[in-house]
C-alpha positions in Angstrom: -3.1 84.1 24.3 -1.2 86.1 21.7 -0.6 84.9 18.1 1.1 87.9 16.6 3.4 86.8 13.8 1.9 83.3 13.6 0.2 81.7 10.7 -2.9 79.5 11.3 -5.1 77.2 9.3 -8.6 76.2 10.3 -10.3 73.4 8.3 -14.1 73.6 8.2 -13.7 77.2 9.1 -16.5 78.8 7.2 -19.2 78.2 9.8 -20.0 77.4 13.4 -17.2 76.4 15.7 -14.6 76.6 12.9 -15.6 80.2 12.1 -15.5 81.1 15.8 -12.0 79.6 16.1 -10.8 81.5 13.0 -12.3 84.8 14.2 -10.7 84.5 17.7 -7.3 83.7 16.2 -7.5 86.8 14.0 -8.5 88.8 17.1 -5.5 87.4 18.9 -3.2 88.6 16.1 -2.8 85.5 13.9 -2.8 85.5 10.1 -5.5 83.0 9.4 -6.6 80.9 6.4 -9.9 79.1 6.4 -10.1 75.8 4.4 -13.6 74.8 3.4 -15.7 73.4 0.5 -16.5 75.7 -2.4 -20.2 75.5 -1.4 -19.4 77.1 1.9 -17.8 80.2 0.2 -14.7 80.2 2.4 -13.1 83.3 0.9 -16.3 85.3 1.4 -16.8 84.1 4.9 -13.1 84.7 5.7 -13.3 88.3 4.5 -15.9 89.1 7.1 -13.4 88.4 9.9 -10.1 89.7 8.4 -8.9 86.2 7.3 -8.2 84.5 4.0 -10.2 81.7 2.6 -9.2 78.7 0.4 -11.4 76.0 -1.2 -10.2 72.7 0.0 -11.9 69.3 0.5 -10.3 67.3 3.3 -11.4 64.0 1.7 -9.4 64.9 -1.5 -5.7 64.6 -0.9 -4.7 66.6 -3.9 -7.1 69.4 -3.0 -5.8 69.6 0.5 -2.1 69.6 -0.6 -2.8 72.4 -3.1 -4.4 74.5 -0.4 -1.5 74.0 2.0 1.0 74.9 -0.7 -0.6 78.3 -1.3 0.5 79.8 2.0 3.4 79.9 4.4 4.3 77.0 6.8 1.6 77.1 9.5 2.4 77.6 13.2 -1.1 76.5 14.1 -3.4 74.0 12.4 -6.9 73.4 13.7 -8.4 70.2 12.3 -12.1 71.0 12.6 -13.8 69.9 9.4 -16.6 67.4 10.2 -20.0 66.0 9.4 -22.7 64.2 11.2 -25.7 62.0 10.1 -28.4 60.7 12.4 -29.4 57.0 11.9 -29.9 53.9 14.0 -27.4 51.1 13.6 -30.0 49.2 11.5 -30.6 52.3 9.3 -27.0 53.4 8.8 -26.3 53.0 5.1 -22.9 52.3 3.7 -23.0 55.7 2.1 -23.6 57.5 5.4 -20.9 55.3 7.1 -18.3 55.9 4.4 -18.9 59.6 4.1 -18.7 60.2 7.8 -15.4 58.2 8.1 -14.0 60.0 5.0 -14.7 63.5 6.4 -14.2 63.0 10.1 -11.4 60.5 10.2 -9.6 60.2 6.9 -9.9 63.9 6.4 -8.4 64.5 9.8 -5.6 62.1 9.0 -4.9 63.8 5.6 -4.8 67.2 7.2 -2.5 66.0 10.1 -0.1 64.2 7.8 0.3 67.1 5.4 0.6 69.7 8.2 3.2 67.6 10.1 5.3 67.3 6.9 5.4 71.0 6.5 5.8 71.8 10.2 8.5 69.2 11.1 11.5 71.1 9.6 10.6 74.2 11.7 10.7 72.1 15.0 7.7 73.9 16.4 3.9 74.3 16.1 0.6 73.3 17.5 -2.2 71.1 16.1 -5.6 71.0 17.7 -8.3 68.5 16.7 -12.0 69.0 17.2 -13.2 65.7 18.7 -16.4 65.5 20.8 -17.9 64.2 24.1 -19.1 61.5 21.7 -15.5 60.3 21.6 -16.3 58.8 25.0 -19.9 57.8 25.0 -22.3 55.9 22.8 -25.1 58.3 22.1 -27.9 56.5 20.2 -28.4 57.0 16.4 -24.9 58.3 15.9 -22.8 55.2 15.4 -20.8 56.5 12.4 -20.2 59.9 14.1 -19.3 58.3 17.4 -16.8 55.9 15.8 -15.0 58.7 14.0 -14.8 60.9 17.1 -13.4 58.0 19.2 -11.0 57.3 16.4 -9.7 60.9 16.5 -8.3 60.2 20.0 -6.2 57.4 18.5 -4.9 59.9 16.0 -4.3 62.4 18.8 -2.3 60.1 21.0 -0.2 58.6 18.2 0.5 62.0 16.6 1.5 63.6 20.0 4.0 60.7 20.5 5.5 60.9 17.1 5.6 64.6 16.6 6.7 65.6 20.1 10.4 65.1 19.3 10.0 67.8 16.6 8.5 70.3 19.0 5.0 69.9 17.6 2.2 69.7 20.1 -1.0 67.9 19.3 -4.1 68.2 21.5 -7.9 68.0 21.1 -11.0 69.7 22.3 -14.1 67.7 23.0 -17.2 69.9 22.8 -20.6 68.9 24.1 -23.8 70.4 22.6 -22.9 73.7 21.0 -25.2 76.2 19.3 -24.3 76.0 15.6 -26.0 75.7 12.3 -26.2 71.9 12.7 -27.8 72.1 16.1 -30.1 75.2 15.5 -33.2 73.0 15.4 -32.4 71.3 18.7 -31.8 74.7 20.4 -35.2 76.0 19.1 -37.2 73.3 20.8 -37.4 73.8 24.5 -39.2 70.5 25.3 -36.3 68.1 24.6 -33.7 70.7 25.8 -35.3 70.7 29.3 -34.4 67.0 29.8 -31.1 67.2 27.9 -29.8 70.2 29.8 -30.8 68.5 33.1 -27.7 66.4 32.7 -25.4 69.3 32.2 -23.9 70.8 35.4 -24.0 74.4 34.1 -27.6 73.8 32.9 -27.3 75.1 29.3 -25.7 74.5 26.0 -22.5 76.0 24.8 -21.6 78.7 22.4 -19.0 78.5 19.6 -16.8 81.1 21.2 -16.5 79.0 24.3 -15.0 76.2 22.3 -12.8 78.6 20.4 -11.2 79.9 23.6 -10.3 76.4 24.6 -8.7 75.8 21.2 -6.8 79.0 21.4 -5.4 78.0 24.8 -4.2 74.6 23.5 -2.6 76.3 20.5 -1.0 79.1 22.5 2.4 79.3 24.2 0.5 79.1 27.5 0.1 75.4 26.8 3.7 74.9 25.9 4.1 71.7 28.1 0.7 70.2 27.1 0.4 67.6 24.4 -1.5 64.5 23.7 -4.4 65.6 25.9 -8.1 66.4 25.5 -9.9 69.4 26.9 -13.6 68.7 27.4 -15.9 71.7 26.8 -19.3 70.4 27.8 -20.5 72.4 30.7 -19.9 69.4 33.0 -22.1 67.0 31.0 -19.7 64.0 31.3 -19.3 64.7 35.0 -23.1 64.7 35.6 -24.0 60.9 35.3 -27.3 61.0 37.1 -28.3 64.6 36.3 -27.8 67.8 38.1 -31.1 69.6 37.7 -34.8 68.9 38.3 -35.2 69.6 42.0 -37.9 71.7 43.6 -35.7 74.8 43.6 -34.8 74.4 39.9 -36.5 76.1 36.9 -36.0 75.9 33.2 -36.7 79.0 31.0 -36.5 77.2 27.6 -32.7 77.6 27.2 -31.1 77.0 30.6 -31.7 75.7 34.1 -31.3 78.0 37.1 -31.4 77.3 40.9 -33.6 79.6 42.9 -32.1 78.9 46.4 
């Protein structure tokens, strides 16, 4: 997976999965620009990995257009910016609902539309969206998040269809539970992890670099005949309907399950 001579943009790239994607793209030879909110210090974070940073708010069309206009036409765009809020259906406020949709869905659309407009004349390029395993399931207390991640698949399929004739591929990764700033509290509490990881075939949570490698594959020339598809990066969670772990030969060390026979 080589990206020498290619320009890449990663939205929401100052932390977590986005930062891992940006770092791996740099390591693979790409010239990378991180887009993120001013509060996330994108230029400072980018400097630590040999990338550039630009303040951009994906919910603000003019902000996003200005950021795109500062650099060259991208070869790769990773639409990763996102947010999540936990609340039951009854307790999901209009503010939470609207903010989640604005960032995760409208922000993704804004980024995609601007990127496609710039990339179309070149007749090449790759766009990768960060969706989720929640694009497929109905995990409780996440109705706004689940709705946006399911909606990203509609954007994915439509964009792949419309942009394919211009040589632009559009794909998505669907991570499961990944160790990031947003999930740090969950990873620090072994009690609920024991049961949660019981339903993951590999018996553990994922790391940002594991998602980044999937993104790089979809963005690379190795995936030249792949568009409109999703790559699930969840350790086998969606494949493990009734749970993999918990037998007499299994043990949990606080972070992962192992089988002793």
